[in-house]
Structures are given as C-alpha cells and as structure tokens.
VOSETOR-703046 format. One record per residue: z, y, x of N, C-alpha, C, O, CB in turn; residue in three letters. Coordinates in steps of 0.05 Angstrom, whole numbers, plus 5000, padded with zeros to 4 digits. Glycine has a CB too. Layout:
<recs>
<rec n_pz="Z" n_py="Y" n_px="X" ca_pz="Z" ca_py="Y" ca_px="X" c_pz="Z" c_py="Y" c_px="X" o_pz="Z" o_py="Y" o_px="X" cb_pz="Z" cb_py="Y" cb_px="X" r="ala"/>
...
</recs>
This chain:
<recs>
<rec n_pz="2548" n_py="9101" n_px="5469" ca_pz="2554" ca_py="9101" ca_px="5432" c_pz="2571" c_py="9122" c_px="5431" o_pz="2585" o_py="9132" o_px="5449" cb_pz="2571" cb_py="9071" cb_px="5414" r="met"/>
<rec n_pz="2568" n_py="9129" n_px="5401" ca_pz="2578" ca_py="9159" ca_px="5396" c_pz="2597" c_py="9150" c_px="5370" o_pz="2589" o_py="9140" o_px="5350" cb_pz="2551" cb_py="9184" cb_px="5388" r="ile"/>
<rec n_pz="2621" n_py="9157" n_px="5375" ca_pz="2636" ca_py="9161" ca_px="5348" c_pz="2647" c_py="9186" c_px="5337" o_pz="2657" o_py="9205" o_px="5350" cb_pz="2656" cb_py="9145" cb_px="5347" r="gln"/>
<rec n_pz="2645" n_py="9185" n_px="5312" ca_pz="2658" ca_py="9214" ca_px="5298" c_pz="2685" c_py="9205" c_px="5292" o_pz="2687" o_py="9182" o_px="5283" cb_pz="2642" cb_py="9227" cb_px="5267" r="thr"/>
<rec n_pz="2705" n_py="9217" n_px="5295" ca_pz="2735" ca_py="9219" ca_px="5285" c_pz="2751" c_py="9244" c_px="5289" o_pz="2747" o_py="9261" o_px="5306" cb_pz="2752" cb_py="9199" cb_px="5297" r="leu"/>
<rec n_pz="2770" n_py="9243" n_px="5271" ca_pz="2790" ca_py="9262" ca_px="5260" c_pz="2810" c_py="9258" c_px="5280" o_pz="2815" o_py="9234" o_px="5287" cb_pz="2800" cb_py="9258" cb_px="5230" r="asp"/>
<rec n_pz="2823" n_py="9279" n_px="5293" ca_pz="2848" ca_py="9276" ca_px="5312" c_pz="2863" c_py="9308" c_px="5307" o_pz="2850" o_py="9329" o_px="5302" cb_pz="2837" cb_py="9269" cb_px="5350" r="ala"/>
<rec n_pz="2892" n_py="9305" n_px="5311" ca_pz="2910" ca_py="9319" ca_px="5308" c_pz="2921" c_py="9329" c_px="5338" o_pz="2930" o_py="9313" o_px="5355" cb_pz="2928" cb_py="9304" cb_px="5291" r="leu"/>
<rec n_pz="2917" n_py="9359" n_px="5342" ca_pz="2934" ca_py="9364" ca_px="5365" c_pz="2956" c_py="9379" c_px="5361" o_pz="2960" o_py="9399" o_px="5349" cb_pz="2921" cb_py="9375" cb_px="5384" r="phe"/>
<rec n_pz="2976" n_py="9358" n_px="5380" ca_pz="3001" ca_py="9358" ca_px="5382" c_pz="3016" c_py="9376" c_px="5391" o_pz="3040" o_py="9379" o_px="5388" cb_pz="3006" cb_py="9342" cb_px="5391" r="asn"/>
<rec n_pz="2999" n_py="9392" n_px="5405" ca_pz="3006" ca_py="9414" ca_px="5421" c_pz="3012" c_py="9408" c_px="5450" o_pz="3025" o_py="9424" o_px="5463" cb_pz="3029" cb_py="9428" cb_px="5410" r="gly"/>
<rec n_pz="3002" n_py="9385" n_px="5462" ca_pz="2994" ca_py="9372" ca_px="5484" c_pz="2971" c_py="9355" c_px="5490" o_pz="2956" o_py="9352" o_px="5510" cb_pz="3012" cb_py="9359" cb_px="5488" r="glu"/>
<rec n_pz="2971" n_py="9347" n_px="5469" ca_pz="2942" ca_py="9316" ca_px="5465" c_pz="2930" c_py="9318" c_px="5435" o_pz="2937" o_py="9329" o_px="5415" cb_pz="2959" cb_py="9273" cb_px="5466" r="thr"/>
<rec n_pz="2912" n_py="9304" n_px="5442" ca_pz="2892" ca_py="9298" ca_px="5420" c_pz="2899" c_py="9274" c_px="5409" o_pz="2891" o_py="9254" o_px="5421" cb_pz="2865" cb_py="9297" cb_px="5427" r="leu"/>
<rec n_pz="2913" n_py="9272" n_px="5387" ca_pz="2919" ca_py="9239" ca_px="5375" c_pz="2904" c_py="9231" c_px="5346" o_pz="2912" o_py="9237" o_px="5323" cb_pz="2955" cb_py="9235" cb_px="5369" r="val"/>
<rec n_pz="2881" n_py="9216" n_px="5354" ca_pz="2866" ca_py="9204" ca_px="5336" c_pz="2875" c_py="9195" c_px="5309" o_pz="2895" o_py="9180" o_px="5309" cb_pz="2857" cb_py="9186" cb_px="5346" r="pro"/>
<rec n_pz="2867" n_py="9200" n_px="5291" ca_pz="2876" ca_py="9190" ca_px="5268" c_pz="2872" c_py="9161" c_px="5257" o_pz="2887" o_py="9149" o_px="5241" cb_pz="2866" cb_py="9206" cb_px="5251" r="glu"/>
<rec n_pz="2851" n_py="9153" n_px="5268" ca_pz="2848" ca_py="9118" ca_px="5274" c_pz="2844" c_py="9106" c_px="5299" o_pz="2834" o_py="9119" o_px="5317" cb_pz="2826" cb_py="9107" cb_px="5262" r="val"/>
<rec n_pz="2849" n_py="9084" n_px="5302" ca_pz="2840" ca_py="9073" ca_px="5326" c_pz="2809" c_py="9073" c_px="5338" o_pz="2789" o_py="9066" o_px="5326" cb_pz="2848" cb_py="9047" cb_px="5324" r="pro"/>
<rec n_pz="2813" n_py="9083" n_px="5364" ca_pz="2781" ca_py="9078" ca_px="5376" c_pz="2774" c_py="9058" c_px="5386" o_pz="2791" o_py="9047" o_px="5400" cb_pz="2772" cb_py="9094" cb_px="5397" r="leu"/>
<rec n_pz="2751" n_py="9046" n_px="5384" ca_pz="2736" ca_py="9022" ca_px="5392" c_pz="2729" c_py="9025" c_px="5420" o_pz="2705" o_py="9024" o_px="5427" cb_pz="2711" cb_py="9017" cb_px="5374" r="asn"/>
<rec n_pz="2749" n_py="9029" n_px="5438" ca_pz="2747" ca_py="9036" ca_px="5466" c_pz="2764" c_py="9025" c_px="5486" o_pz="2788" o_py="9031" o_px="5482" cb_pz="2749" cb_py="9061" cb_px="5468" r="leu"/>
<rec n_pz="2759" n_py="9010" n_px="5508" ca_pz="2768" ca_py="9000" ca_px="5524" c_pz="2791" c_py="9017" c_px="5540" o_pz="2784" o_py="9041" o_px="5542" cb_pz="2749" cb_py="8992" cb_px="5535" r="lys"/>
<rec n_pz="2810" n_py="9012" n_px="5549" ca_pz="2824" ca_py="9028" ca_px="5563" c_pz="2817" c_py="9036" c_px="5590" o_pz="2812" o_py="9019" o_px="5606" cb_pz="2844" cb_py="9019" cb_px="5564" r="ser"/>
<rec n_pz="2815" n_py="9066" n_px="5597" ca_pz="2799" ca_py="9069" ca_px="5625" c_pz="2763" c_py="9082" c_px="5621" o_pz="2747" o_py="9095" o_px="5634" cb_pz="2799" cb_py="9035" cb_px="5641" r="gly"/>
<rec n_pz="2764" n_py="9070" n_px="5595" ca_pz="2738" ca_py="9088" ca_px="5590" c_pz="2728" c_py="9118" c_px="5586" o_pz="2733" o_py="9129" o_px="5564" cb_pz="2731" cb_py="9080" cb_px="5570" r="thr"/>
<rec n_pz="2717" n_py="9129" n_px="5601" ca_pz="2707" ca_py="9152" ca_px="5602" c_pz="2697" c_py="9162" c_px="5579" o_pz="2681" o_py="9147" o_px="5568" cb_pz="2691" cb_py="9153" cb_px="5619" r="arg"/>
<rec n_pz="2703" n_py="9187" n_px="5567" ca_pz="2689" ca_py="9195" ca_px="5546" c_pz="2685" c_py="9230" c_px="5544" o_pz="2701" o_py="9245" o_px="5556" cb_pz="2706" cb_py="9182" cb_px="5522" r="val"/>
<rec n_pz="2666" n_py="9241" n_px="5531" ca_pz="2660" ca_py="9265" ca_px="5530" c_pz="2675" c_py="9277" c_px="5501" o_pz="2672" o_py="9263" o_px="5481" cb_pz="2628" cb_py="9268" cb_px="5533" r="arg"/>
<rec n_pz="2686" n_py="9295" n_px="5500" ca_pz="2696" ca_py="9302" ca_px="5477" c_pz="2691" c_py="9334" c_px="5466" o_pz="2702" o_py="9353" o_px="5477" cb_pz="2724" cb_py="9296" cb_px="5482" r="ile"/>
<rec n_pz="2677" n_py="9336" n_px="5449" ca_pz="2673" ca_py="9362" ca_px="5437" c_pz="2690" c_py="9367" c_px="5416" o_pz="2692" o_py="9351" o_px="5398" cb_pz="2647" cb_py="9365" cb_px="5429" r="ile"/>
<rec n_pz="2706" n_py="9396" n_px="5416" ca_pz="2722" ca_py="9399" ca_px="5394" c_pz="2713" c_py="9421" c_px="5373" o_pz="2703" o_py="9443" o_px="5378" cb_pz="2747" cb_py="9405" cb_px="5403" r="val"/>
<rec n_pz="2717" n_py="9414" n_px="5355" ca_pz="2712" ca_py="9429" ca_px="5335" c_pz="2732" c_py="9432" c_px="5312" o_pz="2739" o_py="9413" o_px="5298" cb_pz="2689" cb_py="9421" cb_px="5327" r="glu"/>
<rec n_pz="2743" n_py="9459" n_px="5309" ca_pz="2763" ca_py="9463" ca_px="5285" c_pz="2760" c_py="9455" c_px="5262" o_pz="2741" o_py="9463" o_px="5250" cb_pz="2768" cb_py="9483" cb_px="5279" r="ser"/>
<rec n_pz="2777" n_py="9440" n_px="5250" ca_pz="2767" ca_py="9439" ca_px="5212" c_pz="2791" c_py="9455" c_px="5207" o_pz="2813" o_py="9456" o_px="5217" cb_pz="2766" cb_py="9401" cb_px="5189" r="leu"/>
<rec n_pz="2777" n_py="9469" n_px="5182" ca_pz="2796" ca_py="9485" ca_px="5165" c_pz="2808" c_py="9472" c_px="5149" o_pz="2797" o_py="9452" o_px="5139" cb_pz="2786" cb_py="9505" cb_px="5151" r="ser"/>
<rec n_pz="2836" n_py="9479" n_px="5142" ca_pz="2856" ca_py="9461" ca_px="5124" c_pz="2843" c_py="9451" c_px="5096" o_pz="2856" o_py="9436" o_px="5082" cb_pz="2884" cb_py="9479" cb_px="5115" r="pro"/>
<rec n_pz="2813" n_py="9463" n_px="5087" ca_pz="2799" ca_py="9451" ca_px="5065" c_pz="2795" c_py="9425" c_px="5073" o_pz="2801" o_py="9405" o_px="5060" cb_pz="2774" cb_py="9464" cb_px="5058" r="asp"/>
<rec n_pz="2784" n_py="9427" n_px="5097" ca_pz="2769" ca_py="9398" ca_px="5097" c_pz="2787" c_py="9384" c_px="5114" o_pz="2777" o_py="9376" o_px="5135" cb_pz="2737" cb_py="9397" cb_px="5109" r="asn"/>
<rec n_pz="2813" n_py="9378" n_px="5108" ca_pz="2831" ca_py="9364" ca_px="5121" c_pz="2833" c_py="9341" c_px="5092" o_pz="2841" o_py="9347" o_px="5070" cb_pz="2861" cb_py="9384" cb_px="5132" r="lys"/>
<rec n_pz="2823" n_py="9318" n_px="5099" ca_pz="2828" ca_py="9296" ca_px="5079" c_pz="2856" c_py="9292" c_px="5067" o_pz="2875" o_py="9288" o_px="5083" cb_pz="2821" cb_py="9272" cb_px="5091" r="pro"/>
<rec n_pz="2860" n_py="9293" n_px="5040" ca_pz="2879" ca_py="9289" ca_px="5024" c_pz="2890" c_py="9262" c_px="5019" o_pz="2874" o_py="9245" o_px="5011" cb_pz="2871" cb_py="9299" cb_px="5004" r="thr"/>
<rec n_pz="2913" n_py="9255" n_px="5021" ca_pz="2925" ca_py="9229" ca_px="5008" c_pz="2932" c_py="9226" c_px="4978" o_pz="2948" o_py="9242" o_px="4969" cb_pz="2951" cb_py="9225" cb_px="5020" r="gln"/>
<rec n_pz="2923" n_py="9213" n_px="4966" ca_pz="2927" ca_py="9206" ca_px="4935" c_pz="2947" c_py="9192" c_px="4931" o_pz="2946" o_py="9172" o_px="4946" cb_pz="2908" cb_py="9193" cb_px="4922" r="lys"/>
<rec n_pz="2972" n_py="9192" n_px="4913" ca_pz="2981" ca_py="9173" ca_px="4909" c_pz="2974" c_py="9153" c_px="4895" o_pz="2951" o_py="9156" o_px="4888" cb_pz="2997" cb_py="9177" cb_px="4906" r="ser"/>
<rec n_pz="2985" n_py="9131" n_px="4887" ca_pz="2976" ca_py="9107" ca_px="4871" c_pz="2968" c_py="9119" c_px="4842" o_pz="2947" o_py="9113" o_px="4830" cb_pz="3000" cb_py="9083" cb_px="4869" r="phe"/>
<rec n_pz="2984" n_py="9135" n_px="4834" ca_pz="2982" ca_py="9141" ca_px="4805" c_pz="2958" c_py="9161" c_px="4802" o_pz="2941" o_py="9156" o_px="4785" cb_pz="3011" cb_py="9155" cb_px="4793" r="leu"/>
<rec n_pz="2957" n_py="9183" n_px="4818" ca_pz="2940" ca_py="9196" ca_px="4823" c_pz="2915" c_py="9187" c_px="4819" o_pz="2901" o_py="9195" o_px="4800" cb_pz="2944" cb_py="9204" cb_px="4842" r="gln"/>
<rec n_pz="2905" n_py="9162" n_px="4840" ca_pz="2884" ca_py="9142" ca_px="4837" c_pz="2875" c_py="9136" c_px="4809" o_pz="2855" o_py="9146" o_px="4799" cb_pz="2892" cb_py="9119" cb_px="4849" r="thr"/>
<rec n_pz="2895" n_py="9117" n_px="4795" ca_pz="2895" ca_py="9105" ca_px="4775" c_pz="2884" c_py="9129" c_px="4750" o_pz="2866" o_py="9123" o_px="4734" cb_pz="2924" cb_py="9093" cb_px="4774" r="ala"/>
<rec n_pz="2896" n_py="9153" n_px="4749" ca_pz="2891" ca_py="9171" ca_px="4724" c_pz="2856" c_py="9173" c_px="4737" o_pz="2838" o_py="9166" o_px="4723" cb_pz="2915" cb_py="9208" cb_px="4721" r="lys"/>
<rec n_pz="2853" n_py="9180" n_px="4760" ca_pz="2821" ca_py="9189" ca_px="4763" c_pz="2807" c_py="9172" c_px="4757" o_pz="2784" o_py="9180" o_px="4757" cb_pz="2811" cb_py="9197" cb_px="4785" r="ser"/>
<rec n_pz="2812" n_py="9142" n_px="4751" ca_pz="2791" ca_py="9125" ca_px="4745" c_pz="2788" c_py="9132" c_px="4716" o_pz="2765" o_py="9132" o_px="4707" cb_pz="2796" cb_py="9094" cb_px="4752" r="leu"/>
<rec n_pz="2809" n_py="9139" n_px="4699" ca_pz="2799" ca_py="9145" ca_px="4668" c_pz="2797" c_py="9115" c_px="4656" o_pz="2780" o_py="9109" o_px="4639" cb_pz="2766" cb_py="9162" cb_px="4667" r="lys"/>
<rec n_pz="2811" n_py="9100" n_px="4665" ca_pz="2805" ca_py="9073" ca_px="4650" c_pz="2816" c_py="9072" c_px="4619" o_pz="2839" o_py="9075" o_px="4612" cb_pz="2820" cb_py="9048" cb_px="4668" r="leu"/>
<rec n_pz="2795" n_py="9066" n_px="4604" ca_pz="2803" ca_py="9055" ca_px="4576" c_pz="2813" c_py="9035" c_px="4574" o_pz="2808" o_py="9019" o_px="4592" cb_pz="2786" cb_py="9053" cb_px="4559" r="gln"/>
<rec n_pz="2832" n_py="9024" n_px="4550" ca_pz="2849" ca_py="9003" ca_px="4544" c_pz="2865" c_py="9004" c_px="4529" o_pz="2877" o_py="9024" o_px="4522" cb_pz="2860" cb_py="8996" cb_px="4559" r="gly"/>
<rec n_pz="2868" n_py="8976" n_px="4520" ca_pz="2893" ca_py="8976" ca_px="4493" c_pz="2920" c_py="8983" c_px="4508" o_pz="2923" o_py="8983" o_px="4532" cb_pz="2899" cb_py="8940" cb_px="4475" r="gln"/>
<rec n_pz="2941" n_py="8992" n_px="4487" ca_pz="2963" ca_py="9004" ca_px="4495" c_pz="2978" c_py="8983" c_px="4506" o_pz="2991" o_py="8990" o_px="4526" cb_pz="2977" cb_py="9018" cb_px="4475" r="pro"/>
<rec n_pz="2979" n_py="8959" n_px="4499" ca_pz="2992" ca_py="8940" ca_px="4507" c_pz="2983" c_py="8919" c_px="4525" o_pz="2986" o_py="8895" o_px="4524" cb_pz="2999" cb_py="8931" cb_px="4488" r="asp"/>
<rec n_pz="2971" n_py="8932" n_px="4542" ca_pz="2959" ca_py="8918" ca_px="4571" c_pz="2979" c_py="8899" c_px="4587" o_pz="2975" o_py="8876" o_px="4593" cb_pz="2950" cb_py="8943" cb_px="4594" r="trp"/>
<rec n_pz="2997" n_py="8912" n_px="4592" ca_pz="3019" ca_py="8901" ca_px="4612" c_pz="3033" c_py="8881" c_px="4596" o_pz="3046" o_py="8863" o_px="4608" cb_pz="3040" cb_py="8924" cb_px="4625" r="ser"/>
<rec n_pz="3033" n_py="8883" n_px="4566" ca_pz="3051" ca_py="8856" ca_px="4556" c_pz="3031" c_py="8837" c_px="4551" o_pz="3039" o_py="8814" o_px="4545" cb_pz="3070" cb_py="8859" cb_px="4528" r="glu"/>
<rec n_pz="3002" n_py="8841" n_px="4553" ca_pz="2990" ca_py="8815" ca_px="4543" c_pz="2963" c_py="8815" c_px="4561" o_pz="2941" o_py="8813" o_px="4551" cb_pz="2985" cb_py="8815" cb_px="4506" r="asn"/>
<rec n_pz="2968" n_py="8816" n_px="4592" ca_pz="2951" ca_py="8815" ca_px="4606" c_pz="2930" c_py="8792" c_px="4612" o_pz="2906" o_py="8794" o_px="4619" cb_pz="2962" cb_py="8822" cb_px="4621" r="leu"/>
<rec n_pz="2943" n_py="8770" n_px="4607" ca_pz="2934" ca_py="8743" ca_px="4615" c_pz="2914" c_py="8739" c_px="4587" o_pz="2895" o_py="8725" o_px="4590" cb_pz="2963" cb_py="8717" cb_px="4618" r="asp"/>
<rec n_pz="2916" n_py="8749" n_px="4567" ca_pz="2900" ca_py="8745" ca_px="4539" c_pz="2882" c_py="8766" c_px="4550" o_pz="2862" o_py="8754" o_px="4557" cb_pz="2915" cb_py="8752" cb_px="4506" r="gln"/>
<rec n_pz="2879" n_py="8792" n_px="4554" ca_pz="2859" ca_py="8809" ca_px="4561" c_pz="2844" c_py="8796" c_px="4584" o_pz="2819" o_py="8796" o_px="4582" cb_pz="2870" cb_py="8836" cb_px="4567" r="tyr"/>
<rec n_pz="2855" n_py="8784" n_px="4608" ca_pz="2837" ca_py="8776" ca_px="4633" c_pz="2821" c_py="8754" c_px="4623" o_pz="2797" o_py="8751" o_px="4625" cb_pz="2853" cb_py="8766" cb_px="4660" r="leu"/>
<rec n_pz="2841" n_py="8738" n_px="4610" ca_pz="2826" ca_py="8707" ca_px="4612" c_pz="2824" c_py="8696" c_px="4583" o_pz="2818" o_py="8672" o_px="4580" cb_pz="2844" cb_py="8682" cb_px="4631" r="tyr"/>
<rec n_pz="2828" n_py="8713" n_px="4562" ca_pz="2819" ca_py="8705" ca_px="4534" c_pz="2843" c_py="8685" c_px="4526" o_pz="2842" o_py="8672" o_px="4505" cb_pz="2786" cb_py="8690" cb_px="4533" r="gly"/>
<rec n_pz="2866" n_py="8682" n_px="4544" ca_pz="2888" ca_py="8660" ca_px="4530" c_pz="2901" c_py="8673" c_px="4510" o_pz="2906" o_py="8697" o_px="4511" cb_pz="2911" cb_py="8648" cb_px="4550" r="glu"/>
<rec n_pz="2910" n_py="8653" n_px="4486" ca_pz="2927" ca_py="8664" ca_px="4471" c_pz="2959" c_py="8656" c_px="4480" o_pz="2968" o_py="8635" o_px="4487" cb_pz="2918" cb_py="8657" cb_px="4443" r="asn"/>
<rec n_pz="2968" n_py="8677" n_px="4477" ca_pz="3000" ca_py="8672" ca_px="4493" c_pz="3014" c_py="8660" c_px="4468" o_pz="3034" o_py="8647" o_px="4475" cb_pz="3020" cb_py="8705" cb_px="4506" r="ile"/>
<rec n_pz="3010" n_py="8659" n_px="4445" ca_pz="3026" ca_py="8644" ca_px="4431" c_pz="3018" c_py="8616" c_px="4431" o_pz="3037" o_py="8601" o_px="4424" cb_pz="3027" cb_py="8654" cb_px="4406" r="ser"/>
<rec n_pz="2995" n_py="8604" n_px="4436" ca_pz="2985" ca_py="8581" ca_px="4434" c_pz="3000" c_py="8566" c_px="4461" o_pz="3005" o_py="8541" o_px="4461" cb_pz="2952" cb_py="8584" cb_px="4434" r="glu"/>
<rec n_pz="3004" n_py="8579" n_px="4478" ca_pz="3011" ca_py="8565" ca_px="4505" c_pz="3047" c_py="8559" c_px="4508" o_pz="3057" o_py="8541" o_px="4521" cb_pz="2999" cb_py="8590" cb_px="4533" r="asn"/>
<rec n_pz="3059" n_py="8578" n_px="4492" ca_pz="3086" ca_py="8578" ca_px="4485" c_pz="3095" c_py="8548" c_px="4475" o_pz="3118" o_py="8543" o_px="4467" cb_pz="3090" cb_py="8601" cb_px="4462" r="ala"/>
</recs>
C-alpha cells in the first residue's frame, strides 16, 4: 500500500500532518523530498473562505434568514 503524506521535521523526528492508516510496528520505506515554502498549504480563516466564495445576496440575509431559506413570511408567523 502506498500513502503520500506531508510531514514536519522537528529536528529529531518526522511528524505526519495527518494520522497514518498503519498498525503499530509496521515497517515502512520513507523517501524524503523537501517542499519549498511556496508548496506549503496555507490555512485560510473562515472569513477568507467566505469572501472567496463571492456569494451574492440581499443585505438583510442575517435578519430574514428563514424567509430566504424557507419562504416563510416572518410577519405572518408572529
């Protein structure tokens, strides 16, 4: 079985960025390829992700969410 993963070298050991699907004690062969800083995946904040979606909508979405999602008229239910 071949798995490709990214890991961080902490000065003594390689620490995988994700859990490995291996039983404890399994022998593996490791081929090391340094990644340039440009290839390092960057985490985006929720706000950055939301902005990147470029959603279009009414300015009062948060105030009238049920109406936009379910077509409910808030004044009729009150």
